[in-house]
C-alpha positions in Angstrom: 10.6 -10.9 84.5 7.9 -10.0 82.0 6.8 -6.4 81.7 3.3 -7.4 80.4 0.6 -9.5 82.1 -0.2 -12.9 80.9 -3.5 -13.5 79.0 -5.3 -14.8 82.1 -4.4 -11.7 84.1 -5.3 -9.4 81.3 -8.7 -11.1 80.9 -9.3 -10.8 84.7 -8.4 -7.1 84.5 -10.8 -6.5 81.6 -13.6 -8.4 83.4 -13.3 -6.5 86.7 -15.4 -3.4 87.5 -13.4 -0.2 87.1 -12.5 2.6 84.7 -8.8 2.1 83.7 -8.4 1.4 80.0 -6.2 -1.4 78.8 -3.3 0.8 77.5 -3.0 2.5 80.8 -3.3 -0.8 82.6 -0.4 -2.2 80.5 1.7 0.9 81.4 0.9 0.4 85.1 1.9 -3.3 84.9 5.2 -2.4 83.2 5.9 0.2 85.9 5.0 -2.3 88.7 7.2 -5.0 87.1 10.1 -2.6 87.0 9.7 -1.3 90.5 9.3 -4.8 91.9 13.0 -5.4 91.1 13.8 -3.2 94.1 12.5 -5.9 96.4 10.0 -3.6 98.2 6.2 -3.5 98.4 4.0 -1.9 95.7 1.2 0.3 97.1 -2.0 1.5 95.5 -4.3 4.3 96.8 -7.8 3.8 95.6 -8.8 0.2 95.3 -12.5 0.5 94.2 -13.3 -3.1 93.0 -9.8 -4.2 92.3 -9.4 -3.8 88.6 -5.9 -2.2 88.8 -5.0 -4.2 91.9 -5.0 -7.3 89.7 -2.1 -5.9 87.7 -0.1 -4.8 90.8 -0.7 -8.1 92.5 0.5 -10.1 89.5 3.6 -8.0 89.1 4.2 -8.3 92.9 3.8 -12.1 92.7 6.4 -12.3 89.9 8.8 -10.1 91.8 8.4 -12.0 95.1 7.0 -8.9 96.9 3.7 -7.8 98.2 1.0 -5.5 96.8 -0.9 -3.3 99.2 -4.0 -1.3 98.4 -5.6 1.4 100.5 -9.3 2.4 100.4 -12.2 3.1 102.8 -14.5 1.3 100.3 -17.3 3.8 100.7 -16.7 5.3 97.3 -15.1 8.6 96.2 -17.2 11.6 95.6 -18.0 10.9 91.9 -19.2 7.3 92.7 -22.1 8.3 95.1 -25.8 7.9 94.1 -26.8 10.5 91.6 -23.3 10.9 90.1 -22.1 9.8 86.7 -19.9 7.0 87.8 -22.3 5.5 90.4 -22.8 1.7 90.2 -25.9 0.6 92.1 -24.4 -2.9 92.5 -21.8 -1.5 94.8 -24.3 -0.3 97.4 -24.8 -2.3 100.6 -28.6 -2.9 100.6 -28.8 -3.0 104.3 -27.0 0.2 105.0 -27.7 2.1 101.8 -24.0 3.1 101.6 -21.3 2.3 99.0 -19.3 -0.8 99.9 -16.9 -2.0 97.2 -15.0 -4.3 99.6 -17.0 -7.4 98.7 -16.6 -6.8 95.0 -12.9 -6.3 95.5 -12.5 -9.6 97.3 -14.4 -11.4 94.6 -12.2 -9.8 91.9 -9.0 -11.0 93.7 -10.4 -14.5 94.3 -11.4 -14.9 90.6 -7.9 -13.9 89.5 -6.2 -16.2 92.0 -4.3 -13.4 93.6 -5.6 -13.2 97.2 -2.3 -14.4 98.7 -0.4 -11.6 97.0 -2.4 -8.5 98.3 -2.9 -6.9 101.6 -6.0 -4.7 101.7 -5.7 -1.7 104.1 -9.3 -0.6 104.8 -9.3 3.0 105.9 -8.8 6.5 104.8 -5.5 7.1 103.0 -4.2 10.0 105.3 -4.8 8.0 108.4 -3.0 4.9 107.1 -0.2 7.0 105.7 0.3 8.6 109.1 1.1 5.1 110.5 3.4 4.1 107.6 7.2 4.0 108.1 8.6 1.7 105.4 10.0 2.5 102.0 7.9 1.5 98.9 9.1 0.5 95.4 5.9 2.0 93.9 3.1 4.3 94.9 0.1 4.5 92.6 -2.2 7.4 93.3 -5.7 6.7 92.1 -8.0 7.9 94.9 -10.3 10.9 95.2 -10.2 13.6 92.6 -10.6 16.7 94.7 -7.6 18.8 95.6 -8.0 17.9 99.2 -7.9 14.1 98.6 -5.3 14.1 95.8 -3.0 16.4 97.8 -3.3 14.3 100.9 -2.5 11.2 99.0 0.6 12.8 97.6 1.8 14.3 100.8 1.1 11.1 102.8 2.7 8.6 100.5 5.2 10.2 98.0 7.8 10.6 100.8 7.8 6.8 101.2 8.9 6.1 97.5 12.4 4.6 97.7 15.3 6.1 95.7 14.8 4.8 92.2 11.2 3.8 92.9 8.2 5.0 91.0 5.4 7.3 91.7 2.4 6.7 89.3 -0.5 9.1 89.1 -3.7 8.3 87.3 -6.4 10.6 85.8 -4.0 13.4 84.9 -5.9 15.7 82.6 -4.2 19.1 81.8 -7.3 20.5 80.0 -9.4 22.7 82.4 -12.6 21.2 81.0 -11.7 18.1 83.1 -11.7 20.2 86.3 -13.7 17.6 88.3 -12.1 14.3 87.1 -8.5 15.2 86.4 -7.3 18.7 87.4 -6.4 17.7 91.0 -4.3 14.8 89.9 -2.7 17.1 87.2 -1.8 19.6 89.9 -0.3 16.9 92.0 1.7 15.7 89.0 3.0 19.3 88.5 3.9 19.5 92.1 5.8 16.2 92.0 7.9 17.5 89.1 8.5 20.9 90.7 9.7 19.3 93.9 12.9 18.1 92.2 12.4 14.7 93.8 10.8 13.1 90.7 11.5 12.8 87.0 8.9 11.8 84.5 9.5 8.4 82.9 6.4 7.9 80.7 2.9 9.1 79.9 0.2 6.8 78.6 -3.3 8.3 78.3 -4.0 9.9 81.7 -1.3 7.8 83.5 2.0 9.4 84.5 5.0 7.4 85.7 7.7 9.3 87.6 11.0 8.1 89.1 12.3 9.1 92.5 15.7 10.7 91.7 16.1 13.3 94.5 15.1 14.2 98.0 12.3 16.4 99.2 8.7 16.1 98.2 
């Protein structure tokens, strides 16, 4: 199984709305390809418009497993009108609210990956409270407040199977990045301190950790 996406998938990733740079995307794909060998689903928290979902879905397709992605599709705090990362094209003109679900569905359709993804539309803690199955990979890329990042970790990290991977995006140790990356950084430190996870790799702001122990 390849640990890098094909040219078509990489082109679809680069064409999709989103913020993940290519080097981090390649690291995510490699992690997903490795985790897929466990024969369990791959799960993403924070779909947005599906840029990173493309990579998880293609890795899942190659491994014969399913990718799942969780998002309420109303946008995280930094994507609301008036904020730096707001994209007016993602606003529902009738409701005046963020709605990234249509863009996400178009992204998957264009990449030919609709049959390999299950979209769970809802808030991460509520979905996690209903979840009871092991996962080969959990990718945390949702809200960047301590409340949201911590809830994502507490809700989903316990479901990472032994030998599976926990991937955390937007980990920025520098306090100057308090809004965008300090909460994921604190979650990253918590995961390491738990004794349940060991760091495998770091690429840009992406951290890959392996489940090697119990307790979260």
